[in-house]
RODO-2510 file (C-alpha; in nm, 4 decimals, decimal comma):
residues 271
     n   res          X          Y          Z
     1     m     0,0036    -0,0003     0,0008
     2     s     0,0951     0,3666    -0,0479
     3     t     0,3065     0,5380     0,2236
     4     h     0,1453     0,8601     0,1380
     5     k    -0,2057     0,8006     0,2879
     6     e    -0,2231     1,1582     0,4100
     7     f    -0,3494     1,2504     0,0604
     8     t    -0,7077     1,1385    -0,0090
     9     k    -0,6638     1,2703    -0,3536
    10     v    -0,3253     1,3408    -0,5230
    11     t    -0,3032     1,6876    -0,6737
    12     t    -0,0293     1,9101    -0,8113
    13     k     0,0048     2,0560    -0,4674
    14     a     0,0396     1,7149    -0,3149
    15     l     0,3154     1,6257    -0,5546
    16     q     0,4924     1,9405    -0,4656
    17     l     0,4655     1,8623    -0,0961
    18     m     0,6056     1,5226    -0,1559
    19     k     0,9092     1,6693    -0,3182
    20     a     0,9493     1,9148    -0,0312
    21     k     0,9266     1,6225     0,2162
    22     n     1,1545     1,4008     0,0123
    23     k     0,8787     1,1416    -0,0377
    24     k     0,9207     0,9650    -0,3672
    25     i     0,6367     0,9684    -0,6201
    26     s     0,5366     0,6458    -0,7731
    27     a     0,3715     0,6515    -1,1223
    28     l     0,2578     0,4007    -1,3790
    29     t     0,0630     0,4097    -1,7115
    30     a    -0,2756     0,2559    -1,7577
    31     y    -0,5134     0,2478    -2,0543
    32     d    -0,8410     0,0787    -1,9264
    33     y    -1,0716     0,0825    -1,6343
    34     t    -0,9754    -0,2541    -1,4716
    35     t    -0,6002    -0,1826    -1,4664
    36     a    -0,6486     0,1729    -1,3527
    37     n    -0,8736     0,0496    -1,0614
    38     l    -0,6187    -0,2145    -0,9589
    39     v    -0,3200     0,0267    -0,9751
    40     d    -0,5141     0,3051    -0,7890
    41     s    -0,6293     0,0727    -0,5126
    42     a    -0,2693    -0,0432    -0,4648
    43     g    -0,1756     0,3123    -0,3749
    44     i    -0,0079     0,4604    -0,6846
    45     d     0,0364     0,8344    -0,6763
    46     l     0,0007     0,9220    -1,0429
    47     i    -0,1417     0,7462    -1,3429
    48     l    -0,0479     0,8471    -1,6870
    49     v    -0,2672     0,7583    -1,9904
    50     g     0,0446     0,7628    -2,2056
    51     d     0,0760     0,7766    -2,5818
    52     s     0,2482     0,4420    -2,5318
    53     v    -0,1039     0,3157    -2,5810
    54     s    -0,0030     0,3389    -2,9471
    55     n     0,2713     0,0610    -2,8904
    56     v     0,1304    -0,1597    -2,6197
    57     f    -0,2339    -0,1447    -2,7012
    58     q    -0,2525    -0,0733    -3,0753
    59     g     0,0581    -0,2510    -3,1814
    60     n     0,2367     0,0384    -3,3704
    61     d     0,6161     0,0765    -3,3798
    62     t     0,5974     0,4419    -3,2534
    63     t     0,3735     0,6673    -3,0538
    64     l     0,2953     0,8837    -3,3557
    65     p    -0,0255     0,7250    -3,4904
    66     v    -0,2423     0,7510    -3,1832
    67     t    -0,5066     1,0257    -3,2129
    68     l    -0,6587     1,2720    -2,9712
    69     d    -1,0062     1,1069    -2,9927
    70     e    -0,8320     0,7765    -2,9051
    71     m    -0,6455     0,9266    -2,6082
    72     i    -0,9736     1,0854    -2,4830
    73     y    -1,1455     0,7387    -2,5231
    74     h    -0,8912     0,5508    -2,3117
    75     t    -0,8746     0,8338    -2,0507
    76     k    -1,2495     0,8133    -2,0026
    77     a    -1,2274     0,4572    -1,9148
    78     v    -0,9241     0,5001    -1,6832
    79     a    -1,0758     0,7876    -1,5027
    80     k    -1,3720     0,5686    -1,3900
    81     g    -1,1226     0,3416    -1,2031
    82     i    -0,9438     0,6071    -1,0068
    83     n    -1,0345     0,7412    -0,6683
    84     r    -0,7067     0,8671    -0,5332
    85     a    -0,4259     0,8832    -0,7974
    86     m    -0,3623     1,2044    -1,0053
    87     l    -0,4629     1,1375    -1,3628
    88     v    -0,2431     1,2840    -1,6414
    89     v    -0,2921     1,2461    -2,0159
    90     d    -0,0420     1,2600    -2,2918
    91     m    -0,1134     1,5075    -2,5699
    92     p    -0,0513     1,3043    -2,8845
    93     f     0,1767     1,4064    -3,1746
    94     m     0,0490     1,7033    -3,3788
    95     t    -0,2065     1,8080    -3,1328
    96     y     0,0051     2,0898    -2,9654
    97     e     0,3168     2,1728    -3,1804
    98     t     0,1898     2,3755    -3,4591
    99     n    -0,0383     2,6441    -3,3068
   100     m    -0,0710     2,7724    -2,9533
   101     d    -0,4454     2,8274    -2,9744
   102     e    -0,5000     2,4707    -3,1146
   103     a    -0,2821     2,3379    -2,8366
   104     f    -0,4952     2,5211    -2,5843
   105     r    -0,8147     2,3966    -2,7287
   106     n    -0,6957     2,0330    -2,7389
   107     a    -0,5710     2,0597    -2,3813
   108     g    -0,9044     2,2031    -2,2691
   109     r    -1,0968     1,9342    -2,4605
   110     i    -0,9041     1,6519    -2,2738
   111     l    -0,9733     1,7971    -1,9275
   112     k    -1,3381     1,8757    -2,0027
   113     e    -1,4236     1,5343    -2,1685
   114     t    -1,2219     1,2988    -1,9458
   115     h    -1,2048     1,4641    -1,5955
   116     a    -0,8191     1,4168    -1,5939
   117     g    -0,6162     1,6427    -1,3666
   118     a    -0,3500     1,7437    -1,6271
   119     v    -0,1910     1,7045    -1,9630
   120     k     0,1616     1,6103    -2,0526
   121     l     0,3556     1,7283    -2,3582
   122     e     0,6946     1,6688    -2,4889
   123     g     0,9684     1,9301    -2,5712
   124     g     1,1952     2,1839    -2,4141
   125     e     1,2478     2,5497    -2,4872
   126     r     1,0405     2,5470    -2,7988
   127     m     0,7327     2,4540    -2,6141
   128     a     0,7667     2,7161    -2,3454
   129     e     0,5338     2,9713    -2,4890
   130     t     0,2649     2,7174    -2,5624
   131     i     0,2847     2,5780    -2,2085
   132     n     0,2702     2,9282    -2,0666
   133     k    -0,0497     2,9874    -2,2586
   134     i    -0,2120     2,6587    -2,1524
   135     t    -0,1167     2,6931    -1,7773
   136     g    -0,2192     3,0595    -1,7864
   137     y    -0,5725     2,9455    -1,8382
   138     g    -0,5682     2,7108    -1,5477
   139     i    -0,4808     2,3838    -1,7217
   140     p    -0,1994     2,1973    -1,5437
   141     v     0,0863     2,0807    -1,7668
   142     m     0,3539     1,8154    -1,7036
   143     g     0,6701     1,8564    -1,9161
   144     h     0,8814     1,5884    -2,0630
   145     i     1,2446     1,6224    -2,1640
   146     g     1,5502     1,4007    -2,2380
   147     l     1,4392     1,1316    -2,4886
   148     v     1,1115     1,2585    -2,6422
   149     p     0,9568     0,9521    -2,8322
   150     q     0,7310     1,1739    -3,0480
   151     s     1,0631     1,3098    -3,2056
   152     i     1,2023     0,9581    -3,2806
   153     h     1,2285     1,0180    -3,6462
   154     k     1,4416     1,3365    -3,5842
   155     f     1,6879     1,1550    -3,3612
   156     g     1,6697     0,8166    -3,5455
   157     s     1,7080     0,5986    -3,2362
   158     y     1,5919     0,5594    -2,8727
   159     k     1,9500     0,5962    -2,7433
   160     a     2,0057     0,7907    -2,4174
   161     r     2,0136     1,1749    -2,4446
   162     g     2,2459     1,4147    -2,2631
   163     t     2,5525     1,1885    -2,2700
   164     n     2,7780     1,4739    -2,3892
   165     e     2,8245     1,8097    -2,2178
   166     e     2,6604     2,0143    -2,4820
   167     e     2,3415     1,8161    -2,4962
   168     a     2,3396     1,7805    -2,1135
   169     n     2,3578     2,1520    -2,0727
   170     e     2,0848     2,1983    -2,3299
   171     i     1,8545     1,9529    -2,1323
   172     l     1,9202     2,1346    -1,8058
   173     k     1,8346     2,4554    -1,9641
   174     d     1,5138     2,3145    -2,0993
   175     a     1,4181     2,1934    -1,7432
   176     k     1,4589     2,5439    -1,6079
   177     i     1,2821     2,7150    -1,8902
   178     l     0,9912     2,4729    -1,8498
   179     e     0,9610     2,5346    -1,4843
   180     e     0,9482     2,9112    -1,5601
   181     a     0,6779     2,8513    -1,8131
   182     g     0,4597     2,6895    -1,5545
   183     v     0,4812     2,3052    -1,5671
   184     f     0,3937     2,1496    -1,2336
   185     a     0,6277     1,8502    -1,2836
   186     l     0,8729     1,7180    -1,5297
   187     v     0,9315     1,3708    -1,6831
   188     i     1,2911     1,3019    -1,7479
   189     e     1,3623     1,0147    -1,9837
   190     k     1,6649     0,8188    -2,0593
   191     v     1,9415     1,0586    -1,9455
   192     p     2,2501     0,9819    -1,7237
   193     a     2,1625     0,9576    -1,3657
   194     e     2,4052     1,2485    -1,2662
   195     l     2,2212     1,4817    -1,5196
   196     a     1,8827     1,3842    -1,3731
   197     k     2,0167     1,4495    -1,0311
   198     n     2,1482     1,7936    -1,1279
   199     i     1,8110     1,8738    -1,2797
   200     t     1,6157     1,7549    -0,9768
   201     e     1,8396     1,9712    -0,7480
   202     s     1,8143     2,2744    -0,9759
   203     i     1,4448     2,3139    -1,0006
   204     n     1,1695     2,3421    -0,7433
   205     i     0,9076     2,1116    -0,9196
   206     p     0,9032     1,7343    -0,8990
   207     t     1,1009     1,5360    -1,1370
   208     i     0,9769     1,1795    -1,2454
   209     g     1,2308     0,9619    -1,4121
   210     i     1,2069     0,6703    -1,6628
   211     g     1,5588     0,5507    -1,7394
   212     a     1,7036     0,8444    -1,5592
   213     g     1,8437     0,6825    -1,2489
   214     p     1,7458     0,6921    -0,8770
   215     f     1,7858     1,0643    -0,7953
   216     c     1,4592     1,1929    -0,9344
   217     d     1,1623     1,2759    -0,7186
   218     g     0,9722     0,9783    -0,8528
   219     q     0,9692     0,7040    -1,1084
   220     i     0,7260     0,5912    -1,3833
   221     l     0,7199     0,2863    -1,6029
   222     v     0,4840     0,1472    -1,8658
   223     i     0,2623    -0,1039    -1,6805
   224     n     0,2849    -0,3603    -1,9597
   225     d     0,6605    -0,3543    -1,9269
   226     m     0,6695    -0,3635    -1,5412
   227     l     0,4272    -0,6645    -1,5246
   228     g     0,6082    -0,8646    -1,8031
   229     l     0,3140    -0,8423    -2,0448
   230     s     0,5534    -0,7025    -2,3161
   231     t     0,8199    -0,9630    -2,4090
   232     d     0,9775    -0,7940    -2,6943
   233     f     1,0873    -0,4792    -2,5220
   234     n     1,3760    -0,5119    -2,2817
   235     p     1,5453    -0,1846    -2,2008
   236     r     1,7853    -0,1762    -1,9056
   237     f     1,5783     0,0642    -1,7098
   238     v     1,2782    -0,1733    -1,6810
   239     r     1,2396    -0,3844    -1,3772
   240     r     0,9968    -0,6680    -1,4284
   241     y     0,7834    -0,7290    -1,1212
   242     n     0,6013    -1,0191    -1,2711
   243     n     0,5909    -1,2282    -1,5795
   244     l     0,2216    -1,2142    -1,6729
   245     a     0,2863    -1,3092    -2,0408
   246     d     0,3825    -1,6648    -1,9177
   247     h     0,1034    -1,6814    -1,6640
   248     i    -0,1609    -1,5728    -1,9259
   249     s    -0,0219    -1,8040    -2,1928
   250     s    -0,0342    -2,0985    -1,9442
   251     a    -0,3855    -2,0176    -1,8295
   252     v    -0,5156    -1,9899    -2,1866
   253     k    -0,3507    -2,3315    -2,2828
   254     s    -0,5187    -2,4919    -1,9813
   255     y    -0,8533    -2,3545    -2,0864
   256     i    -0,8090    -2,4877    -2,4372
   257     e    -0,7203    -2,8270    -2,3030
   258     d    -1,0278    -2,8230    -2,0754
   259     v    -1,2627    -2,7235    -2,3612
   260     r    -1,1254    -2,9807    -2,5910
   261     s    -1,1487    -3,2630    -2,3343
   262     s    -1,5046    -3,1523    -2,2439
   263     s    -1,3923    -3,1060    -1,8756
   264     f    -1,5066    -2,7505    -1,8898
   265     p    -1,7824    -2,6663    -1,8088
   266     n    -1,8376    -2,9444    -1,5447
   267     e    -2,1736    -3,0176    -1,3741
   268     s    -2,1186    -2,7491    -1,1076
   269     e    -2,0477    -2,4890    -1,3638
   270     s    -2,3661    -2,5737    -1,5636
   271     y    -2,7313    -2,4689    -1,5135
***
């Protein structure tokens, strides 16, 4: 169970207090009601409806194909399963980059239609003005720097970012600019642990790492990876807490065998 029971509902303020008190923030993704309810009941602090739904739910190679309507659909389902955790939604590719007014309308639509608590968008300094506009109208925004999967075609790989001094300084600069622009928290993805530590100590908002070492204010993983549902994705930063792919496969094989042998359903399972 969560160690942060003082919060009946996790909010942006609660996350800020957790950073101030040096209490680590736990976060996972979810894409459906059942999973969200299980994760929330276990005491998770933050649930992200990630655009990773494109990979783990839709079977795409990147996060780019998922649409705004699809993100809203999944978030509506997730929201019904949450009582305590803060709910954050990824703004998908091409819903915020081209026009500030469009970004604001799309962010507002997400909150209006899903009852989420915040949106998340990728990018550093180039997104600062857009973030400032969205937060200025009362919509909480979580930032995302380091490896930004929506820009995969620009970088050409999912390798770690900030491994040289020039890029590390740029990422640190982005973090400070995004804080000034109004983000309430910052996801830092796949950067050296020391860089993430430097960022975390240099800004006043919570940092949540994924592949960014142990020094961030919190951690997030894709739930399918953490539970061992995904078998073809094995980055070094994922710790598997279960191997559900094998368990599910075994259960399905047992079901098939019982059906074929006519041992299911038995007398007690019939009417």
